[in-house]
N, C-alpha and C positions, 0 to 999 in steps of 0.2 A: 223343430229344434228347441223351442222354448220349453216344451214338455220334457225333453231329454235333459236339458240343463237343470230344470226343477227337480227331476228325479235323481240326478247325480248329486245335487246339493243335499237332498234328504238322505240319500245313501251315505254320503260323506259324514253327515251329522250323526247318523246311527252308528257308523263305524267308530267315530271319535268318542261317542258316548260309551260304547262297549269297551274301548281301550281304557278310558278313564275308570270305568267300573272295575275292570280287571286289575288295574294298578292299585286300586284301593282295597284289595283283598286283605285277608287276615295277615298280620305281621307275626303270628305265632310261629314258633320254630319247632322242628322235630328234635326229639332227644332220643338217641339210641340207648335202650335199656337192656342190659344183659339179662338173658333168660333166668327167671327165678328171683329177680330183683324188681322192686317197685319204687318209683319216685314218690317220696313222701312230702317233699316241699323244696322250695328254693328261696334264697335270700341274698340281697345285695349287701356287701360288707363295707362298713365305714373304715376310715383310717385310724380313728381313735378306738379305744377299747369299746367294742360293740357287744351288746347282749341281746340276743334274739331268742324267740321261742316259736316253735312250729307245733300247732295243734294237729294231732293225727286223727283223721275222721274215718279211716278204713276199719273194717271188721276183721282184718287178717292178723294172724300171728306172725311174728318175725323172730328169726334166729340170730341175726346180725345186722349191724348198721355200718354204713360208710359214707364218706363225704367225697364229692367230686368238685374240683375247683376250676372255674373258668376265668379267663381274662388276666388275672393277676394272682400273685402268690399271697397266701394268707398264713397267719399265725393262729392256730386253733389252740386255745389255752384251757378252757374248762368245758365239760360236757355233763349234762344231767338228763337222764332218761327216766320219765315218770310212767309207770305202768298203770293200767286201768284199775288194778286192785289197790293202788296207793303206794306200792313199793317204789323205791328209787334206786337207780344204779348211777354211780358217778365215777366212771373209769378215768384213769390217769391218761391224758391225751396230749399234753403239752408238746406240740409238733408244728413244724412248718410244712405246708403242702404247696408244691409248685402248680402253676396253671396247667390244665390239661391232665392232671394226675388225680388219683384217688388216695384218700387216707387209707390206713390199714383197716381191715375189717375189725369191727368191735363186737365180740361175741356177746349174745344176750342169754340164750338158753337153747339146748338141743331140742327141747320140746316146743320152742317158740313162745313168745310172750306178746300179749296185747299191749300196745303202746298208746298212751293218751297224749303225751307231750314230750318234745325234745327241746331242751334249753342249752344254749351254748354261748361261750364268750370267745371272741376272736377279733382280728383286725386285718385289714389289707396292709401288706408291707410295701415298701418302695416309694416311688415318686407320686405325689398327689396328682400331678398333671396328667399322668398316664391312665387315670380312671380307677374305678373300684373293682374288686373281685365279685364274682357271683358264686355262691355255694349251693350245690344241689345235695339233698340228703336222700339216700337210698336205704331201703330195708330189704333184707333177704327173707322172702316169704317161707314160712314153714310148710313143708310138703308131707302130709301124714302118710302118703303112700311110700315115701322113702324113709320116713322117720327122722327127718331133719329139715 
C-alpha cells in the first residue's frame, strides 16, 4: 500500500508540473493576415501626440500600406514613408480610425517599392482609463506574376 501511495504522489507531482508548464506557454497571439498582405510592425499608441517609426527589415516590394487599429480609436495625423533609395512619400492621412477597423489603403506604386522606414504621428482618443490603442502596419506585397 505504501508503494502505491508513493507512486500516486509522484504521478500527481508530474501531472501538476506538466499543468504548470503548459500554462506558462507563449503569450503570443495569432494575427489573421489577408492574403497578399504582410505585417510590417505594430506599436502601442499614447494619449498625447505620439511619434513612432518602424524600421522595415523585409526584402519585399510593396504596392500599398494600411493600418489596423486594436482596442481603442486613434487619430492618425501624419505619415512619412521612406524608401530604400532615399525617396520619401508623405500622403495626407489626417483621419480617425475606430478599433477593429483598417485605415484606407495608401497606394505606393503599381510596380512596388522597397520600404526602409515608416514614421507616423498619432494618438489614442477617448478616456485614459480605458487603455491605449495598438496599431498594426500592413504592406501589400508586389506580385510580379500579376503585375501589381
